[in-house]
N, C-alpha and C positions, 0 to 999 in steps of 0.2 A: 761234055766230059766223057771220055772213054773209060770203061771199067772192064776188069778181067776177073774171072773166078778161078780159084785153085782148089782142088779137092784132094784131101789125103784119104785114100780109100781104105776101108777095113771091112771085114766080113759082117760085123754087127752094126756099124755106124760109119759116118763119113764126116770128117772135119772140113769145114768150108770157110774160105776167106775170099772176100771180094776187095780188090784194090783199084784205085783210080790210076790214070796214066802217069801220075807222079809217084806212085808207090804208096800212097796213103791208104790205110785200112778204112774201108767204107762200112763193111759189115762182116761179122764172122759168127759161126755157130756150128752146131753138130746136128746132123739129121740121121734118122734111122735108115738102115738098108732095107727099105720097104717102099711100097707104093705111097704110103703116107709121108715117108721121108722125102721121096721125090717131089711130092706136092709141096712140102715145106721148103725144099730147096728152090723150086720155081717161085714160091712166094717170097723168098729172100731176095731173089734176083729182080722181081718186078719193080720195087721201089728204086732200084739202081739203074733204071732206064731200060730194062729188058722188055722188048716189044717185038712183034712180028717183023718189022723192018729193021730192027737193030738188036739182034740177039746177042747176049753177053757170051763171049767165047769162054770155054772151060779147058783148063789144063788139069789132067788127072793121071794118076800113077798106072793106070791100066788101059790097054788098047781095046779091051773087050769086057763082056759081062753085062748083067741086066741094067745097071745104072748107066753105063756107057751107051748101051743100045737105046735106052729110053731118052737120054740126052740127044743122041743122034737123031732120033725120031722127031725132036722138036725143030730140027734143021740148023741148030747152032754149030759153030765150029768147035771141034773137039781136038785137043792136042795131048796125046798120050806122052808122058814123060817118065822115062825109066828112073826110079828113085835112086838107083846106084849112080847114075850120071849126075844127079843133083848133089848127092853127098860128095862125090869127087870134086865137083866145082866148088862146093862150100869149103872143103878142106884145103883147096889150093888158093883160096882168096886170102 
């Protein structure tokens, strides 16, 4: 089962959702914008199949910043998505 992680970025915390390839919610939560929050995020991904050979890809609202840098450091694919683009698609559907 392939899973994908989406992160709604914020200065104080991040809302996280992991869905499978059919769009079913696997896990969701909120993590702090801190080292402890990153550890918690990685802990959320581990039971979803996140492993060195099969890292869960992450879509996030920002192309840069500490969280993005840390996630890139794990080697996982990161997909920055402009939130305005998402809102425009959602409005047109």
